[in-house]
One Martini backbone bead per residue (centre of mass of N, CA, C, O) as a GRO file, in nm:
protein
  556
    1UNK     BB    1   2.973   3.432  13.182
    2UNK     BB    2   3.124   3.484  12.896
    3UNK     BB    3   3.264   3.713  12.688
    4UNK     BB    4   3.113   3.642  12.435
    5UNK     BB    5   2.821   3.664  12.546
    6UNK     BB    6   2.841   3.956  12.639
    7UNK     BB    7   2.894   4.071  12.353
    8UNK     BB    8   2.631   3.979  12.222
    9UNK     BB    9   2.438   4.127  12.410
   10UNK     BB   10   2.547   4.404  12.358
   11UNK     BB   11   2.491   4.421  12.049
   12UNK     BB   12   2.183   4.382  12.079
   13UNK     BB   13   2.126   4.634  12.252
   14UNK     BB   14   2.247   4.841  12.051
   15UNK     BB   15   2.056   4.772  11.816
   16UNK     BB   16   1.788   4.850  11.985
   17UNK     BB   17   1.859   5.139  12.029
   18UNK     BB   18   1.892   5.228  11.750
   19UNK     BB   19   1.609   5.159  11.649
   20UNK     BB   20   1.460   5.334  11.865
   21UNK     BB   21   1.602   5.603  11.779
   22UNK     BB   22   1.482   5.604  11.496
   23UNK     BB   23   1.193   5.608  11.567
   24UNK     BB   24   1.192   5.853  11.742
   25UNK     BB   25   1.294   6.052  11.527
   26UNK     BB   26   1.070   6.007  11.314
   27UNK     BB   27   0.815   6.036  11.497
   28UNK     BB   28   0.901   6.313  11.680
   29UNK     BB   29   1.121   6.508  11.532
   30UNK     BB   30   1.009   6.389  11.228
   31UNK     BB   31   0.716   6.425  11.135
   32UNK     BB   32   0.492   6.204  10.946
   33UNK     BB   33   0.234   6.173  10.752
   34UNK     BB   34   0.013   5.937  10.703
   35UNK     BB   35  -0.177   5.768  10.524
   36UNK     BB   36  -0.492   5.938  10.579
   37UNK     BB   37  -0.338   6.192  10.719
   38UNK     BB   38  -0.401   6.490  10.751
   39UNK     BB   39  -0.245   6.824  10.704
   40UNK     BB   40  -0.190   7.121  10.857
   41UNK     BB   41  -0.119   7.462  10.751
   42UNK     BB   42   0.094   7.743  10.723
   43UNK     BB   43   0.079   8.070  10.562
   44UNK     BB   44   0.238   8.369  10.424
   45UNK     BB   45   0.162   8.721  10.323
   46UNK     BB   46   0.440   8.740  10.364
   47UNK     BB   47   0.673   8.515  10.460
   48UNK     BB   48   0.799   8.779  10.580
   49UNK     BB   49   0.742   8.965  10.845
   50UNK     BB   50   0.639   9.301  10.907
   51UNK     BB   51   0.663   9.542  11.101
   52UNK     BB   52   0.399   9.728  11.079
   53UNK     BB   53   0.194   9.557  10.911
   54UNK     BB   54   0.082   9.295  10.689
   55UNK     BB   55  -0.123   8.986  10.661
   56UNK     BB   56  -0.162   8.670  10.515
   57UNK     BB   57  -0.333   8.383  10.660
   58UNK     BB   58  -0.286   8.055  10.531
   59UNK     BB   59  -0.504   7.772  10.530
   60UNK     BB   60  -0.402   7.429  10.490
   61UNK     BB   61  -0.454   7.103  10.321
   62UNK     BB   62  -0.324   6.769  10.335
   63UNK     BB   63  -0.472   6.480  10.261
   64UNK     BB   64  -0.331   6.200  10.207
   65UNK     BB   65  -0.598   6.035  10.074
   66UNK     BB   66  -0.816   6.189  10.205
   67UNK     BB   67  -1.171   6.252  10.285
   68UNK     BB   68  -1.377   6.545  10.314
   69UNK     BB   69  -1.658   6.795  10.441
   70UNK     BB   70  -1.580   6.843  10.748
   71UNK     BB   71  -1.479   7.097  11.003
   72UNK     BB   72  -1.271   7.146  11.303
   73UNK     BB   73  -1.108   7.440  11.417
   74UNK     BB   74  -0.813   7.516  11.616
   75UNK     BB   75  -0.627   7.821  11.692
   76UNK     BB   76  -0.313   7.996  11.768
   77UNK     BB   77  -0.185   8.329  11.880
   78UNK     BB   78   0.005   8.626  11.917
   79UNK     BB   79  -0.105   8.929  12.023
   80UNK     BB   80   0.182   9.078  12.026
   81UNK     BB   81   0.209   9.035  11.696
   82UNK     BB   82  -0.102   9.003  11.630
   83UNK     BB   83  -0.400   9.145  11.432
   84UNK     BB   84  -0.684   9.174  11.335
   85UNK     BB   85  -0.810   9.402  11.106
   86UNK     BB   86  -1.089   9.338  11.250
   87UNK     BB   87  -1.296   9.306  11.515
   88UNK     BB   88  -1.449   9.136  11.300
   89UNK     BB   89  -1.371   8.825  11.188
   90UNK     BB   90  -1.557   8.815  10.931
   91UNK     BB   91  -1.392   9.061  10.789
   92UNK     BB   92  -1.096   8.873  10.805
   93UNK     BB   93  -1.244   8.662  10.619
   94UNK     BB   94  -1.168   8.402  10.362
   95UNK     BB   95  -1.223   8.212  10.098
   96UNK     BB   96  -1.033   7.980   9.878
   97UNK     BB   97  -1.216   7.768   9.832
   98UNK     BB   98  -1.420   7.642   9.556
   99UNK     BB   99  -1.705   7.644   9.747
  100UNK     BB  100  -1.989   7.549   9.939
  101UNK     BB  101  -2.016   7.692  10.241
  102UNK     BB  102  -2.091   7.629  10.581
  103UNK     BB  103  -2.116   7.812  10.877
  104UNK     BB  104  -2.133   7.740  11.223
  105UNK     BB  105  -1.837   7.868  11.324
  106UNK     BB  106  -1.702   8.194  11.419
  107UNK     BB  107  -1.432   8.246  11.655
  108UNK     BB  108  -1.303   8.509  11.871
  109UNK     BB  109  -1.039   8.511  12.117
  110UNK     BB  110  -0.891   8.658  12.429
  111UNK     BB  111  -0.607   8.558  12.646
  112UNK     BB  112  -0.406   8.741  12.725
  113UNK     BB  113  -0.166   8.644  12.468
  114UNK     BB  114  -0.403   8.478  12.341
  115UNK     BB  115  -0.530   8.380  12.033
  116UNK     BB  116  -0.853   8.247  11.930
  117UNK     BB  117  -0.961   8.020  11.665
  118UNK     BB  118  -1.291   7.915  11.546
  119UNK     BB  119  -1.385   7.647  11.300
  120UNK     BB  120  -1.707   7.568  11.158
  121UNK     BB  121  -1.764   7.337  10.867
  122UNK     BB  122  -1.927   7.294  10.539
  123UNK     BB  123  -1.930   7.101  10.244
  124UNK     BB  124  -2.140   7.122   9.982
  125UNK     BB  125  -2.184   6.857   9.751
  126UNK     BB  126  -1.885   6.783   9.859
  127UNK     BB  127  -1.525   6.723   9.857
  128UNK     BB  128  -1.205   6.676  10.018
  129UNK     BB  129  -0.936   6.516   9.836
  130UNK     BB  130  -0.722   6.232   9.737
  131UNK     BB  131  -0.455   6.366   9.777
  132UNK     BB  132  -0.104   6.553   9.819
  133UNK     BB  133  -0.211   6.849   9.775
  134UNK     BB  134  -0.227   7.135   9.883
  135UNK     BB  135  -0.511   7.311  10.028
  136UNK     BB  136  -0.661   7.594  10.017
  137UNK     BB  137  -0.914   7.735  10.238
  138UNK     BB  138  -0.810   8.003  10.404
  139UNK     BB  139  -0.811   8.352  10.518
  140UNK     BB  140  -0.632   8.590  10.720
  141UNK     BB  141  -0.637   8.929  10.831
  142UNK     BB  142  -0.334   9.085  10.938
  143UNK     BB  143  -0.179   9.274  11.172
  144UNK     BB  144   0.136   9.404  11.271
  145UNK     BB  145   0.358   9.450  11.501
  146UNK     BB  146   0.631   9.560  11.737
  147UNK     BB  147   0.813   9.336  11.829
  148UNK     BB  148   1.098   9.191  11.986
  149UNK     BB  149   1.068   8.961  11.828
  150UNK     BB  150   1.170   8.739  11.539
  151UNK     BB  151   0.905   8.566  11.599
  152UNK     BB  152   0.614   8.382  11.531
  153UNK     BB  153   0.318   8.171  11.641
  154UNK     BB  154   0.141   7.878  11.546
  155UNK     BB  155  -0.135   7.662  11.678
  156UNK     BB  156  -0.269   7.358  11.718
  157UNK     BB  157  -0.554   7.208  11.836
  158UNK     BB  158  -0.702   6.908  11.939
  159UNK     BB  159  -1.001   6.949  11.837
  160UNK     BB  160  -0.913   6.909  11.575
  161UNK     BB  161  -1.113   6.799  11.272
  162UNK     BB  162  -1.239   6.560  11.059
  163UNK     BB  163  -1.514   6.485  10.838
  164UNK     BB  164  -1.716   6.224  10.677
  165UNK     BB  165  -2.038   6.281  10.647
  166UNK     BB  166  -2.042   6.371  10.962
  167UNK     BB  167  -1.899   6.104  11.114
  168UNK     BB  168  -1.613   6.026  11.024
  169UNK     BB  169  -1.316   6.030  11.166
  170UNK     BB  170  -1.017   6.218  11.098
  171UNK     BB  171  -0.703   6.245  11.126
  172UNK     BB  172  -0.477   6.491  11.261
  173UNK     BB  173  -0.191   6.690  11.140
  174UNK     BB  174  -0.018   6.939  11.283
  175UNK     BB  175   0.146   7.232  11.155
  176UNK     BB  176   0.335   7.431  11.303
  177UNK     BB  177   0.410   7.785  11.317
  178UNK     BB  178   0.713   7.974  11.217
  179UNK     BB  179   0.745   8.334  11.188
  180UNK     BB  180   0.926   8.559  11.057
  181UNK     BB  181   1.080   8.862  11.106
  182UNK     BB  182   1.115   9.204  10.976
  183UNK     BB  183   1.223   9.487  10.909
  184UNK     BB  184   1.099   9.771  10.848
  185UNK     BB  185   1.058   9.927  10.531
  186UNK     BB  186   1.045  10.220  10.400
  187UNK     BB  187   0.976  10.414  10.163
  188UNK     BB  188   1.167  10.599   9.940
  189UNK     BB  189   0.884  10.746   9.895
  190UNK     BB  190   0.642  10.972   9.935
  191UNK     BB  191   0.317  10.845   9.988
  192UNK     BB  192  -0.002  10.972   9.865
  193UNK     BB  193  -0.353  10.946   9.943
  194UNK     BB  194  -0.696  10.940   9.842
  195UNK     BB  195  -1.039  10.911   9.896
  196UNK     BB  196  -1.313  10.877   9.663
  197UNK     BB  197  -1.658  10.982   9.590
  198UNK     BB  198  -1.898  10.898   9.312
  199UNK     BB  199  -2.156  10.944   9.128
  200UNK     BB  200  -2.279  10.938   8.812
  201UNK     BB  201  -2.499  11.118   8.952
  202UNK     BB  202  -2.720  11.378   9.130
  203UNK     BB  203  -2.982  11.314   8.948
  204UNK     BB  204  -3.274  11.109   9.010
  205UNK     BB  205  -3.503  10.881   8.910
  206UNK     BB  206  -3.735  10.731   9.025
  207UNK     BB  207  -3.602  10.383   9.037
  208UNK     BB  208  -3.312  10.409   9.017
  209UNK     BB  209  -2.995  10.309   9.002
  210UNK     BB  210  -2.712  10.348   9.220
  211UNK     BB  211  -2.370  10.445   9.147
  212UNK     BB  212  -2.097  10.403   9.365
  213UNK     BB  213  -1.785  10.550   9.340
  214UNK     BB  214  -1.435  10.435   9.399
  215UNK     BB  215  -1.142  10.619   9.462
  216UNK     BB  216  -0.780  10.653   9.386
  217UNK     BB  217  -0.584  10.945   9.474
  218UNK     BB  218  -0.323  11.224   9.440
  219UNK     BB  219  -0.530  11.445   9.340
  220UNK     BB  220  -0.727  11.648   9.190
  221UNK     BB  221  -1.010  11.634   9.068
  222UNK     BB  222  -0.947  11.522   8.795
  223UNK     BB  223  -0.758  11.216   8.767
  224UNK     BB  224  -0.446  11.098   8.643
  225UNK     BB  225  -0.301  10.791   8.594
  226UNK     BB  226  -0.087  10.609   8.808
  227UNK     BB  227  -0.062  10.351   9.071
  228UNK     BB  228   0.223  10.140   9.227
  229UNK     BB  229   0.222  10.129   9.573
  230UNK     BB  230  -0.043   9.961   9.606
  231UNK     BB  231  -0.216   9.672   9.772
  232UNK     BB  232  -0.454   9.798   9.967
  233UNK     BB  233  -0.778   9.816  10.141
  234UNK     BB  234  -0.971  10.005  10.417
  235UNK     BB  235  -1.309  10.086  10.364
  236UNK     BB  236  -1.543  10.328  10.501
  237UNK     BB  237  -1.903  10.357  10.441
  238UNK     BB  238  -2.158  10.584  10.457
  239UNK     BB  239  -2.523  10.579  10.460
  240UNK     BB  240  -2.833  10.638  10.339
  241UNK     BB  241  -3.209  10.520  10.360
  242UNK     BB  242  -3.471  10.689  10.253
  243UNK     BB  243  -3.489  10.513   9.936
  244UNK     BB  244  -3.255  10.319   9.980
  245UNK     BB  245  -3.057   9.998   9.906
  246UNK     BB  246  -2.847   9.771   9.908
  247UNK     BB  247  -2.729   9.554   9.678
  248UNK     BB  248  -2.825   9.211   9.676
  249UNK     BB  249  -2.655   8.883   9.618
  250UNK     BB  250  -2.704   8.613   9.779
  251UNK     BB  251  -2.639   8.798  10.051
  252UNK     BB  252  -2.450   8.989   9.880
  253UNK     BB  253  -2.270   9.241   9.796
  254UNK     BB  254  -2.295   9.468   9.529
  255UNK     BB  255  -1.972   9.449   9.364
  256UNK     BB  256  -1.729   9.626   9.168
  257UNK     BB  257  -1.404   9.512   9.035
  258UNK     BB  258  -1.080   9.499   8.876
  259UNK     BB  259  -1.019   9.314   9.105
  260UNK     BB  260  -0.981   9.099   9.323
  261UNK     BB  261  -1.152   8.954   9.547
  262UNK     BB  262  -1.271   9.065   9.848
  263UNK     BB  263  -1.420   9.235  10.120
  264UNK     BB  264  -1.779   9.276  10.144
  265UNK     BB  265  -1.959   9.467  10.380
  266UNK     BB  266  -2.288   9.502  10.558
  267UNK     BB  267  -2.441   9.739  10.791
  268UNK     BB  268  -2.785   9.817  10.803
  269UNK     BB  269  -2.804   9.945  11.088
  270UNK     BB  270  -2.538  10.143  11.050
  271UNK     BB  271  -2.478  10.218  10.760
  272UNK     BB  272  -2.232  10.022  10.659
  273UNK     BB  273  -1.926   9.993  10.445
  274UNK     BB  274  -1.678   9.730  10.385
  275UNK     BB  275  -1.356   9.755  10.199
  276UNK     BB  276  -1.133   9.477  10.103
  277UNK     BB  277  -0.882   9.555   9.865
  278UNK     BB  278  -0.690   9.379   9.646
  279UNK     BB  279  -0.422   9.492   9.413
  280UNK     BB  280  -0.513   9.234   9.202
  281UNK     BB  281  -0.508   9.061   8.934
  282UNK     BB  282  -0.744   8.858   8.781
  283UNK     BB  283  -0.535   8.695   8.588
  284UNK     BB  284  -0.248   8.680   8.771
  285UNK     BB  285  -0.243   8.777   9.091
  286UNK     BB  286  -0.089   9.030   9.069
  287UNK     BB  287   0.034   9.323   9.107
  288UNK     BB  288  -0.109   9.637   9.031
  289UNK     BB  289  -0.216   9.905   8.886
  290UNK     BB  290  -0.378  10.237   8.927
  291UNK     BB  291  -0.651  10.394   8.793
  292UNK     BB  292  -0.744  10.714   8.876
  293UNK     BB  293  -1.007  10.735   8.673
  294UNK     BB  294  -1.090  10.464   8.807
  295UNK     BB  295  -1.258  10.248   8.986
  296UNK     BB  296  -1.207  10.016   9.250
  297UNK     BB  297  -1.532  10.058   9.311
  298UNK     BB  298  -1.887   9.951   9.275
  299UNK     BB  299  -2.184  10.055   9.422
  300UNK     BB  300  -2.520   9.934   9.475
  301UNK     BB  301  -2.847  10.094   9.463
  302UNK     BB  302  -3.184  10.042   9.552
  303UNK     BB  303  -3.514  10.067   9.582
  304UNK     BB  304  -3.738  10.103   9.819
  305UNK     BB  305  -3.996   9.948   9.918
  306UNK     BB  306  -4.272  10.151   9.938
  307UNK     BB  307  -4.113  10.423   9.844
  308UNK     BB  308  -4.110  10.769   9.794
  309UNK     BB  309  -3.840  10.928   9.624
  310UNK     BB  310  -3.965  11.196   9.582
  311UNK     BB  311  -3.753  11.441   9.720
  312UNK     BB  312  -3.511  11.284   9.797
  313UNK     BB  313  -3.212  11.224   9.990
  314UNK     BB  314  -2.856  11.128   9.972
  315UNK     BB  315  -2.566  11.004  10.158
  316UNK     BB  316  -2.204  10.997  10.133
  317UNK     BB  317  -1.923  10.862  10.339
  318UNK     BB  318  -1.591  10.888  10.455
  319UNK     BB  319  -1.406  10.742  10.686
  320UNK     BB  320  -1.109  10.851  10.830
  321UNK     BB  321  -1.002  10.545  10.910
  322UNK     BB  322  -0.929  10.483  10.646
  323UNK     BB  323  -0.715  10.265  10.441
  324UNK     BB  324  -0.387  10.244  10.293
  325UNK     BB  325  -0.178  10.012  10.132
  326UNK     BB  326   0.180  10.009  10.107
  327UNK     BB  327   0.489   9.988   9.930
  328UNK     BB  328   0.859   9.923   9.990
  329UNK     BB  329   0.983   9.744   9.781
  330UNK     BB  330   1.043   9.432   9.902
  331UNK     BB  331   0.898   9.527  10.153
  332UNK     BB  332   0.629   9.543  10.340
  333UNK     BB  333   0.461   9.867  10.406
  334UNK     BB  334   0.259  10.042  10.638
  335UNK     BB  335   0.031  10.304  10.561
  336UNK     BB  336  -0.169  10.546  10.694
  337UNK     BB  337  -0.432  10.699  10.495
  338UNK     BB  338  -0.647  10.932  10.508
  339UNK     BB  339  -0.954  10.974  10.405
  340UNK     BB  340  -1.143  11.170  10.270
  341UNK     BB  341  -1.427  11.353  10.392
  342UNK     BB  342  -1.620  11.264  10.169
  343UNK     BB  343  -1.932  11.405  10.020
  344UNK     BB  344  -2.219  11.249   9.872
  345UNK     BB  345  -2.511  11.399   9.699
  346UNK     BB  346  -2.843  11.298   9.630
  347UNK     BB  347  -3.132  11.311   9.410
  348UNK     BB  348  -3.495  11.298   9.367
  349UNK     BB  349  -3.588  11.452   9.109
  350UNK     BB  350  -3.596  11.754   9.121
  351UNK     BB  351  -3.360  12.000   9.195
  352UNK     BB  352  -3.616  12.172   9.226
  353UNK     BB  353  -3.897  12.288   9.306
  354UNK     BB  354  -4.233  12.207   9.211
  355UNK     BB  355  -4.503  12.386   9.171
  356UNK     BB  356  -4.599  12.244   8.901
  357UNK     BB  357  -4.631  11.946   8.743
  358UNK     BB  358  -4.687  12.116   8.523
  359UNK     BB  359  -4.613  12.329   8.303
  360UNK     BB  360  -4.473  12.615   8.334
  361UNK     BB  361  -4.617  12.930   8.423
  362UNK     BB  362  -4.656  13.251   8.369
  363UNK     BB  363  -4.742  13.526   8.475
  364UNK     BB  364  -5.004  13.700   8.445
  365UNK     BB  365  -5.158  13.966   8.397
  366UNK     BB  366  -5.160  14.101   8.728
  367UNK     BB  367  -4.948  13.888   8.834
  368UNK     BB  368  -4.781  13.761   9.107
  369UNK     BB  369  -4.444  13.651   9.208
  370UNK     BB  370  -4.349  13.485   9.491
  371UNK     BB  371  -4.050  13.502   9.685
  372UNK     BB  372  -3.924  13.296   9.965
  373UNK     BB  373  -3.846  13.269  10.311
  374UNK     BB  374  -3.770  13.024  10.577
  375UNK     BB  375  -3.844  12.845  10.880
  376UNK     BB  376  -3.799  12.552  11.097
  377UNK     BB  377  -3.851  12.418  11.376
  378UNK     BB  378  -3.539  12.237  11.444
  379UNK     BB  379  -3.408  12.293  11.142
  380UNK     BB  380  -3.045  12.293  11.112
  381UNK     BB  381  -3.007  12.039  10.947
  382UNK     BB  382  -2.995  11.821  10.706
  383UNK     BB  383  -3.252  11.678  10.588
  384UNK     BB  384  -3.435  11.398  10.466
  385UNK     BB  385  -3.638  11.630  10.373
  386UNK     BB  386  -3.606  11.884  10.105
  387UNK     BB  387  -3.933  11.882  10.040
  388UNK     BB  388  -4.216  12.094  10.117
  389UNK     BB  389  -4.544  12.164  10.198
  390UNK     BB  390  -4.730  12.457  10.164
  391UNK     BB  391  -4.951  12.726  10.292
  392UNK     BB  392  -5.078  13.023  10.129
  393UNK     BB  393  -5.243  13.318  10.266
  394UNK     BB  394  -5.436  13.590  10.122
  395UNK     BB  395  -5.520  13.894  10.290
  396UNK     BB  396  -5.700  14.162  10.218
  397UNK     BB  397  -5.692  14.446  10.067
  398UNK     BB  398  -5.866  14.366   9.753
  399UNK     BB  399  -5.995  14.132   9.916
  400UNK     BB  400  -6.285  13.978  10.015
  401UNK     BB  401  -6.139  13.700  10.013
  402UNK     BB  402  -5.937  13.464  10.075
  403UNK     BB  403  -5.628  13.327   9.933
  404UNK     BB  404  -5.518  12.996   9.848
  405UNK     BB  405  -5.181  12.833   9.848
  406UNK     BB  406  -4.988  12.563   9.704
  407UNK     BB  407  -4.657  12.474   9.786
  408UNK     BB  408  -4.304  12.462   9.773
  409UNK     BB  409  -4.009  12.387   9.985
  410UNK     BB  410  -3.656  12.429   9.992
  411UNK     BB  411  -3.355  12.341  10.083
  412UNK     BB  412  -3.049  12.568  10.151
  413UNK     BB  413  -2.951  12.598  10.430
  414UNK     BB  414  -2.899  12.720  10.738
  415UNK     BB  415  -3.235  12.675  10.794
  416UNK     BB  416  -3.323  12.733  10.499
  417UNK     BB  417  -3.615  12.809  10.310
  418UNK     BB  418  -3.761  12.790   9.969
  419UNK     BB  419  -4.009  12.972   9.747
  420UNK     BB  420  -4.284  12.971   9.497
  421UNK     BB  421  -4.564  13.184   9.393
  422UNK     BB  422  -4.866  13.229   9.225
  423UNK     BB  423  -5.093  13.517   9.272
  424UNK     BB  424  -5.371  13.438   9.181
  425UNK     BB  425  -5.628  13.687   9.200
  426UNK     BB  426  -5.426  13.913   9.307
  427UNK     BB  427  -5.441  14.236   9.337
  428UNK     BB  428  -5.287  14.493   9.233
  429UNK     BB  429  -5.131  14.743   9.453
  430UNK     BB  430  -5.158  14.954   9.767
  431UNK     BB  431  -5.292  14.744   9.936
  432UNK     BB  432  -5.262  14.587  10.217
  433UNK     BB  433  -5.126  14.274  10.316
  434UNK     BB  434  -5.171  13.937  10.441
  435UNK     BB  435  -4.962  13.651  10.531
  436UNK     BB  436  -4.996  13.298  10.533
  437UNK     BB  437  -4.825  13.015  10.702
  438UNK     BB  438  -4.826  12.646  10.648
  439UNK     BB  439  -4.714  12.354  10.757
  440UNK     BB  440  -4.735  11.997  10.783
  441UNK     BB  441  -4.659  12.044  11.130
  442UNK     BB  442  -4.796  12.336  11.169
  443UNK     BB  443  -4.855  12.651  11.260
  444UNK     BB  444  -5.003  12.931  11.175
  445UNK     BB  445  -4.853  13.226  11.019
  446UNK     BB  446  -4.856  13.576  11.061
  447UNK     BB  447  -4.774  13.826  10.804
  448UNK     BB  448  -4.695  14.187  10.735
  449UNK     BB  449  -4.415  14.161  10.601
  450UNK     BB  450  -4.125  14.119  10.390
  451UNK     BB  451  -3.921  14.232  10.650
  452UNK     BB  452  -3.899  14.109  10.938
  453UNK     BB  453  -3.802  14.156  11.235
  454UNK     BB  454  -3.656  13.962  11.477
  455UNK     BB  455  -3.823  14.085  11.723
  456UNK     BB  456  -4.116  14.014  11.553
  457UNK     BB  457  -4.116  13.687  11.479
  458UNK     BB  458  -4.280  13.580  11.754
  459UNK     BB  459  -4.498  13.768  11.679
  460UNK     BB  460  -4.816  13.885  11.627
  461UNK     BB  461  -4.958  14.053  11.388
  462UNK     BB  462  -5.190  14.334  11.286
  463UNK     BB  463  -5.064  14.514  11.039
  464UNK     BB  464  -5.088  14.545  10.720
  465UNK     BB  465  -4.772  14.580  10.484
  466UNK     BB  466  -4.821  14.432  10.204
  467UNK     BB  467  -4.706  14.503   9.872
  468UNK     BB  468  -4.868  14.424   9.555
  469UNK     BB  469  -4.712  14.589   9.259
  470UNK     BB  470  -4.570  14.339   9.113
  471UNK     BB  471  -4.454  14.066   8.930
  472UNK     BB  472  -4.207  14.068   9.148
  473UNK     BB  473  -4.172  13.924   9.476
  474UNK     BB  474  -3.981  13.964   9.785
  475UNK     BB  475  -3.921  13.755  10.071
  476UNK     BB  476  -3.784  13.790  10.406
  477UNK     BB  477  -3.853  13.489  10.640
  478UNK     BB  478  -3.591  13.400  10.823
  479UNK     BB  479  -3.696  13.504  11.108
  480UNK     BB  480  -3.889  13.283  11.085
  481UNK     BB  481  -4.097  13.044  11.262
  482UNK     BB  482  -4.228  12.728  11.235
  483UNK     BB  483  -4.443  12.587  11.439
  484UNK     BB  484  -4.507  12.303  11.592
  485UNK     BB  485  -4.799  12.042  11.630
  486UNK     BB  486  -4.991  12.011  11.370
  487UNK     BB  487  -5.091  11.721  11.292
  488UNK     BB  488  -5.175  11.477  11.093
  489UNK     BB  489  -5.469  11.588  11.073
  490UNK     BB  490  -5.542  11.912  11.035
  491UNK     BB  491  -5.711  12.166  11.282
  492UNK     BB  492  -5.540  12.428  11.413
  493UNK     BB  493  -5.450  12.241  11.678
  494UNK     BB  494  -5.281  12.177  11.975
  495UNK     BB  495  -5.377  11.853  12.104
  496UNK     BB  496  -5.458  11.542  12.217
  497UNK     BB  497  -5.411  11.413  11.931
  498UNK     BB  498  -5.116  11.506  11.903
  499UNK     BB  499  -5.010  11.383  12.172
  500UNK     BB  500  -5.069  11.085  12.107
  501UNK     BB  501  -4.903  11.065  11.851
  502UNK     BB  502  -4.634  11.138  11.968
  503UNK     BB  503  -4.613  10.923  12.195
  504UNK     BB  504  -4.639  10.665  11.994
  505UNK     BB  505  -4.369  10.750  11.815
  506UNK     BB  506  -4.147  10.722  12.005
  507UNK     BB  507  -3.908  10.511  11.882
  508UNK     BB  508  -4.015  10.439  11.620
  509UNK     BB  509  -4.005  10.204  11.321
  510UNK     BB  510  -4.240  10.331  11.182
  511UNK     BB  511  -4.287  10.504  10.891
  512UNK     BB  512  -4.558  10.665  10.963
  513UNK     BB  513  -4.466  10.776  11.239
  514UNK     BB  514  -4.219  10.931  11.145
  515UNK     BB  515  -4.366  11.107  10.936
  516UNK     BB  516  -4.563  11.247  11.152
  517UNK     BB  517  -4.327  11.308  11.413
  518UNK     BB  518  -4.077  11.431  11.251
  519UNK     BB  519  -3.996  11.751  11.315
  520UNK     BB  520  -3.669  11.767  11.222
  521UNK     BB  521  -3.587  11.574  10.988
  522UNK     BB  522  -3.382  11.289  11.094
  523UNK     BB  523  -3.553  10.990  11.099
  524UNK     BB  524  -3.652  11.042  11.408
  525UNK     BB  525  -3.823  10.980  11.720
  526UNK     BB  526  -3.752  11.191  12.003
  527UNK     BB  527  -3.658  11.412  12.234
  528UNK     BB  528  -3.630  11.653  12.041
  529UNK     BB  529  -3.932  11.648  11.947
  530UNK     BB  530  -4.061  11.684  12.224
  531UNK     BB  531  -3.942  11.964  12.284
  532UNK     BB  532  -4.076  12.103  12.051
  533UNK     BB  533  -4.360  12.045  12.126
  534UNK     BB  534  -4.353  12.184  12.406
  535UNK     BB  535  -4.297  12.461  12.305
  536UNK     BB  536  -4.567  12.496  12.127
  537UNK     BB  537  -4.780  12.483  12.365
  538UNK     BB  538  -4.779  12.797  12.425
  539UNK     BB  539  -4.967  12.838  12.161
  540UNK     BB  540  -5.156  12.598  11.979
  541UNK     BB  541  -5.245  12.804  11.749
  542UNK     BB  542  -5.363  12.943  11.496
  543UNK     BB  543  -5.367  13.198  11.313
  544UNK     BB  544  -5.583  13.425  11.241
  545UNK     BB  545  -5.783  13.545  10.976
  546UNK     BB  546  -5.768  13.852  10.828
  547UNK     BB  547  -5.976  13.999  10.589
  548UNK     BB  548  -5.940  14.299  10.699
  549UNK     BB  549  -5.875  14.605  10.833
  550UNK     BB  550  -6.129  14.589  11.025
  551UNK     BB  551  -6.091  14.284  11.170
  552UNK     BB  552  -6.210  14.038  11.039
  553UNK     BB  553  -6.243  13.701  11.093
  554UNK     BB  554  -6.095  13.376  10.993
  555UNK     BB  555  -6.124  13.015  11.040
  556UNK     BB  556  -5.964  12.774  10.831
   0.00000   0.00000   0.00000
């Protein structure tokens, strides 16, 4: 082979190598999605992550001419750099594409230092695609850690795919993300704030909707002015549901906010509401100031079906691990600010117990009005029911037969209940009376003085000493406990009927069972109630009613 032939072959080989090199470079080192091949991508807000901060990771798809309505995505991230803002991935997830999605699977797992998120979803009644403009699909809220690395990475896994009409697979080109970190910059000024809650009023009429308002403040309420250093919040609120329930619309918690929609979730088993609110303008989408006098969110509660709200109370409280996210200059910086453990309590019906549902009547001439206090066995903390009926019976003195009166007692705190009753047809004078008091689940107790000594409180008295000779009489019976055990329908004795009812009600979820056997009024029937019941079995019977000082008795 002559030199000319060798030169020609060499030139041809070099040309082939150059062509192959170009193809390799374009195909592998600088991949570009072909027409009809959608590509996924990540973006973050902020674009440069700050250590010990927070970020939104936005997942977008560039259709490149393809259309689809179903997708299965799987991607990974470094758990040493990032962590979802909530342990429940559903609470850190939000759709960005304005369509009706149905999620088949949203799963979050971690293994070693790899976090893995899987999402399978379908867009109902429409499809995505047809163009070449990136379309944001959803975002995930992460907190950033303080890694030694200068960047973190996210990667697509090969199971990711798109489907059209649920059958035709569309190829996917995943663009893996490498996201830089910047050093966290603290705010130039010390910013403090606290979270406050308040209802629009404290006393509601049964059937009314309750509006619970959430405020962000930096001073003592009422607070005025604006805050401009805050970017978002993660607020957890606990509530009771004695007669109310969170208002839901289309399966979603009903929340009003002057800012862009965040994530609002409710766990009705745990009675917990979580609000992740970005302080972004609804019109511009940009960060905006917060008016301290206006709520950042309003949550609505509606009456529970089939529950009599009259006399019931509800309470709301902020968990102290609630967070407020603040910014410091150009770089986002996160500071955890504990929310005030603020508790709001509301009631339904009259603020004080109503002795008579009809207009109140002043005592007539010769009639005494008795105001008294007492305690109920086992009720030491705020009860779920703060107004209860009791029966007072006056015997002895100038009465030929005992007189019984029904009234209400109201919770005053510190284990004390108080009530007022008009002692109609009980003659005033100096002859001593005995008064008997019986609660709705309690044994009847005989009381012989207006201020019994603590040492005598647990013993039955024999000698009447109560003098009713004035229009207003006060009795301090706070040393006395009404013992539980005589459950409805009451028959004056703690017997096998009461034992059977107690046994069948333990840990029951039935409302009637709880109402009947919840002895300490904490909303459940458990071991505490059983212990109270067993303690009362040492007594078992109502105190007998002594008609007069001669000692004749009457068992009513």
